[in-house]
C-alpha positions as CSV (number, residue, x, y, z in Angstrom):
1,M,8.0,-1.7,20.6
2,T,6.9,-4.7,18.5
3,T,7.4,-4.8,14.8
4,I,3.7,-4.2,13.9
5,Q,3.7,-1.1,16.2
6,A,6.9,0.1,14.5
7,A,5.4,-0.4,11.0
8,L,2.3,1.5,12.0
9,A,4.3,4.3,13.6
10,R,6.2,4.6,10.3
11,N,3.2,4.6,8.0
12,I,0.6,6.5,10.0
13,P,2.1,10.0,9.5
14,K,2.1,9.4,5.7
15,W,-1.6,8.2,5.8
16,R,-2.6,11.2,7.9
17,E,-1.0,13.6,5.4
18,E,-2.7,11.8,2.5
19,V,-6.1,12.1,4.0
20,R,-5.6,15.8,5.0
21,T,-4.5,16.6,1.5
22,L,-7.5,14.8,0.0
23,I,-10.0,16.6,2.2
24,K,-8.3,20.0,1.8
25,E,-8.2,19.8,-2.0
26,H,-11.3,17.8,-2.8
27,G,-13.5,17.9,0.3
28,N,-16.5,19.2,-1.5
29,E,-16.5,16.7,-4.3
30,K,-19.4,14.1,-4.3
31,V,-18.6,10.4,-4.1
32,S,-22.2,9.1,-4.1
33,E,-25.8,10.0,-4.6
34,V,-28.7,8.4,-2.7
35,T,-32.0,7.3,-4.1
36,L,-35.2,7.0,-2.2
37,R,-35.0,3.2,-2.9
38,Q,-31.6,3.1,-1.2
39,A,-32.8,5.1,1.8
40,Y,-35.5,2.4,2.3
41,G,-33.3,-0.5,1.2
42,G,-30.7,-0.6,3.9
43,M,-28.4,2.0,2.2
44,R,-27.4,-0.7,-0.3
45,G,-24.6,0.6,-2.5
46,V,-24.4,4.0,-0.9
47,K,-20.8,5.1,-0.8
48,C,-20.5,6.9,2.5
49,M,-17.7,5.1,4.4
50,V,-13.9,4.7,4.1
51,C,-12.2,1.3,4.6
52,D,-8.6,1.0,3.7
53,T,-8.1,-2.6,4.9
54,S,-10.0,-4.3,2.1
55,E,-12.5,-3.8,-0.7
56,V,-14.8,-6.1,-2.7
57,P,-15.0,-5.2,-6.4
58,P,-18.1,-6.9,-7.8
59,D,-16.1,-8.5,-10.7
60,Q,-13.1,-9.7,-8.5
61,G,-14.1,-10.5,-5.0
62,L,-12.2,-9.7,-1.8
63,L,-9.0,-7.7,-2.1
64,V,-7.0,-7.4,1.1
65,R,-5.0,-4.2,0.9
66,G,-5.2,-4.6,-2.9
67,T,-4.2,-8.3,-3.0
68,P,-6.8,-10.8,-4.3
69,I,-7.7,-13.2,-1.5
70,G,-7.0,-16.1,-3.8
71,Q,-3.3,-15.1,-3.8
72,L,-3.3,-15.3,0.1
73,T,-4.5,-18.8,0.6
74,N,-1.1,-20.0,1.7
75,S,-0.7,-17.2,4.2
76,T,-1.4,-17.4,8.0
77,P,-3.7,-15.3,10.0
78,E,-0.6,-13.6,11.5
79,D,0.4,-12.6,7.9
80,I,-3.1,-11.3,7.2
81,F,-3.4,-9.2,10.4
82,Y,-0.1,-7.6,9.8
83,L,-1.1,-6.9,6.2
84,L,-4.5,-5.5,7.2
85,C,-2.9,-3.1,9.7
86,T,0.2,-1.9,7.9
87,G,-0.6,-2.5,4.2
88,E,2.6,-4.5,3.9
89,M,3.2,-8.3,3.8
90,P,5.4,-9.2,6.8
91,G,8.8,-10.9,6.5
92,T,9.7,-13.9,8.6
93,G,11.0,-11.8,11.5
94,E,7.7,-9.7,11.6
95,V,5.6,-12.9,11.6
96,E,7.6,-14.6,14.3
97,A,7.4,-11.4,16.5
98,L,3.7,-11.2,16.1
99,R,3.3,-14.9,16.8
100,K,5.3,-14.6,20.0
101,D,3.3,-11.5,20.9
102,F,0.0,-13.5,20.5
103,S,1.5,-16.4,22.5
104,D,2.6,-14.1,25.3
105,R,-0.8,-12.6,25.6
106,S,-2.9,-15.8,25.1
107,Q,-3.6,-16.8,28.7
108,V,-7.3,-16.4,29.3
109,P,-8.1,-15.0,32.8
110,D,-9.8,-17.5,35.2
111,Y,-12.8,-15.2,35.7
112,V,-13.7,-15.7,32.0
113,W,-14.1,-19.5,32.5
114,T,-16.0,-18.9,35.8
115,V,-18.5,-16.7,33.9
116,L,-18.9,-19.1,30.9
117,E,-19.4,-22.1,33.1
118,A,-22.1,-20.2,35.1
119,M,-24.2,-19.5,32.0
120,P,-27.3,-21.6,31.2
121,A,-26.5,-24.9,29.6
122,D,-28.5,-24.0,26.5
123,S,-26.9,-20.6,25.9
124,H,-26.1,-19.9,22.3
125,P,-22.4,-20.1,21.5
126,M,-22.3,-16.6,20.1
127,C,-23.8,-15.2,23.3
128,M,-21.1,-17.0,25.3
129,L,-18.4,-15.6,23.0
130,D,-19.8,-12.1,23.3
131,T,-20.1,-12.4,27.0
132,A,-16.5,-13.5,27.4
133,I,-15.3,-10.5,25.4
134,L,-17.3,-8.0,27.4
135,V,-16.2,-9.6,30.7
136,M,-12.6,-8.9,29.6
137,E,-13.3,-5.2,29.0
138,R,-12.1,-4.4,32.5
139,E,-8.6,-4.8,31.1
140,S,-8.9,-2.3,28.3
141,K,-5.7,-0.2,27.9
142,F,-7.5,2.3,25.8
143,R,-10.2,3.1,28.4
144,Q,-7.5,3.4,31.1
145,E,-5.2,5.7,29.1
146,Y,-8.1,7.8,27.8
147,T,-9.4,8.3,31.3
148,E,-5.9,9.4,32.5
149,G,-5.5,11.8,29.5
150,L,-4.4,10.7,26.1
151,K,-3.5,12.8,23.0
152,K,-5.9,12.1,20.1
153,E,-3.0,11.4,17.8
154,D,-2.0,8.5,20.1
155,Y,-5.4,6.9,20.3
156,W,-4.3,4.1,18.0
157,K,-1.6,2.9,20.3
158,P,-3.7,1.5,23.2
159,T,-6.3,0.5,20.7
160,L,-3.7,-1.8,19.1
161,E,-2.7,-3.1,22.5
162,D,-6.3,-4.0,23.2
163,A,-6.6,-5.6,19.8
164,L,-3.5,-7.7,20.2
165,T,-4.6,-8.9,23.6
166,L,-8.2,-9.7,22.5
167,L,-7.0,-11.5,19.3
168,A,-4.4,-13.5,21.3
169,R,-7.1,-14.8,23.6
170,L,-9.9,-15.2,21.1
171,P,-8.9,-18.7,19.8
172,A,-8.7,-20.1,23.4
173,V,-12.0,-18.4,24.4
174,A,-13.8,-19.6,21.3
175,A,-12.5,-23.2,21.6
176,G,-13.4,-23.1,25.3
177,V,-17.0,-22.1,24.4
178,Y,-17.1,-25.1,22.1
179,R,-16.0,-27.5,24.8
180,I,-18.1,-26.1,27.6
181,R,-21.3,-25.6,25.5
182,F,-21.2,-29.0,23.8
183,N,-19.9,-31.1,26.8
184,K,-16.5,-31.9,25.2
185,G,-14.6,-31.5,28.5
186,K,-12.5,-28.8,30.1
187,P,-11.0,-26.0,28.0
188,I,-7.6,-27.0,26.6
189,D,-4.5,-24.7,27.2
190,P,-2.7,-23.2,24.2
191,R,0.7,-24.5,23.1
192,K,3.7,-22.3,22.7
193,D,4.9,-24.2,19.6
194,L,1.8,-23.6,17.6
195,D,0.7,-20.6,15.5
196,W,-2.6,-18.8,16.0
197,A,-4.7,-21.1,13.8
198,G,-2.9,-24.2,14.8
199,N,-3.6,-23.5,18.5
200,F,-7.3,-22.9,17.7
201,A,-7.5,-26.3,16.0
202,H,-5.6,-27.9,18.9
203,M,-7.8,-26.3,21.6
204,L,-11.0,-27.5,19.9
205,G,-9.9,-31.0,20.8
206,I,-10.8,-32.6,17.4
207,K,-8.5,-35.4,16.5
208,D,-6.0,-34.3,13.8
209,P,-3.2,-36.8,13.4
210,S,-2.1,-35.5,10.0
211,G,-2.5,-31.8,10.7
212,E,-5.0,-31.5,7.9
213,F,-7.7,-30.1,10.1
214,A,-5.3,-27.4,11.3
215,D,-4.6,-26.5,7.7
216,C,-8.4,-26.3,7.1
217,I,-8.8,-24.0,10.0
218,R,-5.9,-21.8,8.9
219,L,-7.4,-21.4,5.4
220,Y,-10.9,-20.7,6.9
221,L,-9.5,-18.0,9.2
222,V,-7.6,-16.3,6.4
223,L,-10.6,-16.4,4.0
224,H,-13.1,-14.8,6.4
225,C,-10.7,-12.1,7.8
226,D,-12.3,-9.0,6.4
227,H,-14.9,-7.9,3.8
228,E,-14.7,-4.1,3.5
229,G,-16.4,-1.8,5.9
230,G,-20.1,-1.8,5.0
231,N,-21.1,-5.4,6.0
232,V,-23.2,-5.6,9.2
233,S,-20.4,-6.8,11.6
234,A,-17.7,-4.4,10.3
235,H,-20.1,-1.5,10.2
236,A,-21.5,-2.2,13.7
237,C,-18.0,-2.4,15.1
238,H,-17.0,0.8,13.3
239,L,-20.1,2.7,14.5
240,V,-19.6,1.8,18.2
241,A,-15.8,2.4,18.0
242,S,-16.5,5.9,16.5
243,A,-17.9,6.9,19.9
244,L,-14.5,6.0,21.3
245,S,-15.8,2.9,22.9
246,D,-12.9,0.5,23.4
247,T,-12.0,-2.6,21.4
248,Y,-13.9,-5.0,23.6
249,Y,-17.2,-3.0,23.4
250,A,-16.8,-2.5,19.7
251,V,-15.9,-6.0,18.6
252,S,-18.7,-7.4,20.8
253,A,-21.1,-5.1,19.0
254,G,-19.8,-6.3,15.6
255,L,-20.1,-9.9,16.6
256,N,-23.7,-9.3,17.8
257,G,-24.4,-8.2,14.2
258,L,-22.6,-11.3,12.8
259,S,-25.0,-13.4,14.9
260,G,-27.9,-12.5,12.7
261,P,-29.3,-15.1,10.2
262,L,-28.8,-12.7,7.3
263,H,-25.1,-12.4,8.0
264,G,-23.0,-14.9,10.0
265,L,-25.5,-17.8,10.2
266,A,-25.6,-18.3,6.5
267,N,-23.0,-21.0,6.3
268,Q,-25.0,-23.4,8.5
269,E,-28.1,-22.7,6.4
270,C,-26.1,-23.6,3.3
271,L,-24.9,-26.9,4.8
272,G,-28.4,-27.7,6.0
273,W,-29.7,-27.5,2.4
274,I,-26.9,-29.8,1.2
275,L,-27.7,-32.3,3.9
276,R,-31.4,-32.2,2.9
277,V,-30.4,-33.1,-0.6
278,Q,-28.3,-36.0,0.7
279,E,-31.2,-37.2,2.9
280,K,-33.8,-36.9,0.2
281,F,-31.9,-39.0,-2.3
282,G,-30.1,-41.3,0.1
283,G,-26.7,-40.1,-0.9
284,V,-25.3,-38.1,-3.9
285,P,-28.1,-37.4,-6.3
286,T,-27.9,-37.6,-10.1
287,D,-27.7,-34.4,-12.1
288,E,-31.3,-34.7,-13.0
289,Q,-32.4,-35.2,-9.4
290,L,-30.4,-32.2,-8.2
291,T,-31.8,-30.0,-10.9
292,E,-35.4,-31.1,-10.0
293,F,-34.7,-30.4,-6.3
294,A,-33.3,-27.0,-7.0
295,W,-36.4,-26.1,-9.0
296,E,-38.6,-27.4,-6.2
297,T,-36.8,-25.1,-3.8
298,L,-37.3,-22.0,-6.1
299,K,-40.9,-22.8,-6.9
300,A,-41.7,-23.0,-3.2
301,G,-40.6,-19.3,-2.9
302,K,-37.3,-20.2,-1.2
303,V,-33.8,-19.4,-2.1
304,I,-30.9,-21.8,-2.6
305,P,-28.6,-20.9,0.3
306,G,-25.1,-19.9,-0.7
307,Y,-25.9,-18.7,-4.2
308,G,-25.9,-15.0,-4.9
309,H,-24.2,-12.1,-3.0
310,A,-25.1,-8.5,-2.2
311,V,-22.0,-7.2,-3.9
312,L,-20.3,-9.9,-6.0
313,R,-21.3,-10.7,-9.6
314,V,-18.8,-13.6,-10.0
315,T,-18.0,-16.8,-8.2
316,D,-16.6,-15.8,-4.8
317,P,-12.9,-16.6,-4.8
318,R,-13.2,-17.7,-1.2
319,F,-15.6,-20.4,-2.3
320,T,-13.1,-21.4,-5.0
321,A,-10.4,-21.8,-2.4
322,L,-12.5,-23.9,0.0
323,R,-13.8,-26.1,-2.8
324,E,-10.3,-26.7,-4.0
325,F,-9.2,-27.7,-0.5
326,G,-12.1,-30.1,-0.2
327,M,-11.6,-31.7,-3.6
328,K,-7.9,-32.1,-2.9
329,H,-8.2,-33.7,0.5
330,F,-11.5,-35.6,0.5
331,P,-13.1,-35.6,-3.0
332,D,-15.1,-38.8,-2.2
333,D,-16.8,-37.4,0.8
334,P,-20.5,-37.4,-0.2
335,V,-21.2,-34.0,1.3
336,M,-18.2,-32.5,-0.6
337,T,-19.3,-34.3,-3.8
338,I,-22.8,-32.7,-3.5
339,V,-21.2,-29.3,-2.9
340,D,-19.2,-29.7,-6.1
341,K,-22.2,-31.0,-8.0
342,V,-24.4,-28.1,-6.8
343,Y,-21.6,-25.7,-8.1
344,R,-21.9,-27.2,-11.6
345,I,-25.7,-27.3,-11.8
346,V,-27.4,-24.6,-9.6
347,P,-26.0,-21.5,-11.5
348,E,-27.5,-22.8,-14.7
349,V,-30.9,-23.3,-12.9
350,L,-30.7,-19.8,-11.5
351,K,-29.9,-18.3,-14.9
352,E,-32.9,-20.0,-16.3
353,H,-35.0,-18.9,-13.4
354,G,-34.0,-15.3,-14.2
355,K,-34.4,-13.6,-10.8
356,A,-30.9,-13.9,-9.4
357,K,-28.6,-11.0,-10.2
358,N,-25.7,-13.2,-9.3
359,P,-26.2,-17.0,-9.8
360,W,-22.7,-17.9,-8.5
361,P,-21.7,-19.3,-5.1
362,N,-20.5,-17.2,-2.2
363,V,-18.1,-18.3,0.6
364,D,-20.9,-19.9,2.6
365,A,-21.8,-22.4,-0.1
366,G,-18.7,-24.5,0.8
367,S,-17.3,-23.5,4.2
368,G,-19.7,-25.7,6.3
369,A,-18.9,-28.8,4.3
370,L,-15.3,-28.7,5.3
371,L,-16.0,-28.3,9.0
372,Y,-18.6,-31.1,8.8
373,H,-16.1,-33.5,7.2
374,Y,-13.7,-33.1,10.1
375,G,-16.4,-33.9,12.7
376,L,-17.3,-30.4,13.8
377,R,-21.0,-30.8,13.4
378,E,-22.5,-28.5,16.0
379,F,-24.1,-26.0,13.5
380,P,-24.7,-23.2,16.1
381,Y,-21.0,-23.0,16.6
382,Y,-20.1,-22.2,13.0
383,T,-20.6,-18.5,13.5
384,V,-18.2,-18.5,16.4
385,M,-15.5,-19.7,14.0
386,F,-16.5,-17.0,11.6
387,S,-16.2,-14.5,14.5
388,V,-12.6,-15.5,15.3
389,S,-11.6,-14.7,11.8
390,R,-13.6,-11.6,11.3
391,A,-12.2,-10.1,14.5
392,L,-8.9,-9.7,12.6
393,G,-10.5,-7.3,10.2
394,M,-12.6,-5.5,12.7
395,C,-9.6,-4.9,15.0
396,A,-7.4,-3.7,12.1
397,Q,-10.1,-1.3,10.8
398,M,-10.4,0.1,14.4
399,V,-6.7,0.7,14.7
400,I,-6.6,2.5,11.3
401,D,-9.7,4.6,12.1
402,R,-8.1,5.8,15.4
403,A,-4.8,6.5,13.6
404,L,-6.6,8.7,11.1
405,G,-8.8,10.4,13.7
406,E,-12.1,9.5,12.2
407,P,-15.0,11.3,14.0
408,I,-18.1,9.8,15.5
409,E,-20.5,8.4,12.9
410,R,-23.7,10.4,12.8
411,P,-25.7,10.2,9.5
412,K,-28.8,12.3,9.1
413,S,-32.1,10.5,9.1
414,V,-35.3,11.9,7.5
415,T,-39.0,10.9,7.8
416,T,-41.3,9.4,5.3
417,D,-43.3,12.6,5.3
418,W,-40.2,14.6,4.4
419,L,-39.4,12.2,1.5
420,K,-43.0,12.5,0.2
421,T,-42.7,16.3,0.3
422,Q,-39.4,16.1,-1.6
423,V,-40.8,13.7,-4.2
424,N,-43.9,15.8,-4.7
425,S,-41.9,19.0,-4.9
426,G,-39.6,17.4,-7.5
427,E,-42.6,16.3,-9.6
428,R,-44.0,19.9,-9.6
429,L,-40.6,21.3,-10.6
430,A,-40.4,18.8,-13.4
431,E,-43.9,19.7,-14.7
432,S,-43.1,23.4,-14.4
433,S,-39.9,22.9,-16.4
434,A,-41.7,20.9,-19.1
435,S,-44.4,23.5,-19.5
436,R,-41.9,26.2,-20.0
437,S,-40.1,24.3,-22.7
């Protein structure tokens, strides 16, 4: 039994008892109310899920098991996955055990490369990644053990096995997608002496004599690991997993959601706007030029990508970490200089504009600039890198959900006619009440 399994086995009974007690003593208490606007508005802000791996307070940003993400920037993805799953920061022994576990499971089956190389040359990298994940579903331990007969209280064990195997292979698969899709050569094998993030950087094949690119990838994978349970990718994964679909099906579903332009594609749109600024002004603009360009964007009915967030009302601490990395290692890079200048100027423009609830940058405002600096300039691939990181959170959430025995998700839907009836009924009741008073 590996150390992450032992930690979960130790903690799960305590978590189960805590949930049972909460439901028994407070099961009928309300945690949220839903307005008609929310019902039509994508359920924005409706509290109707439980996610213990992370939360996003509007005034703080991402907390991973209660720890601000800004305090975890020197951690590794192995640290983060252990923390997400167990609620505990691992010691050196736990990290080394998890790193070895990932290394032992990292060999990608030959049939995956056969399938990827047979796909059309213009396939989207995200489609290739999802296809590779689904192809490996045949190896699911959960599906096998469930078919043979598995106690509900043990569902989490083969789910963790699937999660560890998928995560172990994901950097190699994602790097292979990059090399196959963009004609970079054959996939590169992982190295036993490198950690999860270091191997991903190595297998991409981008020259990195100083190890700085690997450090950038390590930071990127930590920062994008999780973002509570209600975002599209996490929720889609949770929904599919709630039907007891295995890890491969569920993570693939989540990543299909991440592929959308309103979710995982945002970082490339942000970088595209920065590059348009650079092209328009032939380099780094003056403050006055950038201010004018920002107003031109807004007056054209467009948004400034990377500014504003569905939940946050402060500068995203993940952006702060990425900006600090860029300004430390390559402050004279013109793209990074523009990102920094936009950070100083655009929030004031948005405040004056008056329509943005949150004028501050989110993580996407800076992430693309770092990848661009190191020569990774194939924009459609950026979401694949996001996926490698976000799979950490999706897999951890799935393990916890299975451990707590969460049921299939089945919210109740209503029709527009039903809502109209309720609204009209409410108006009549209000009028009746007013006339009596």
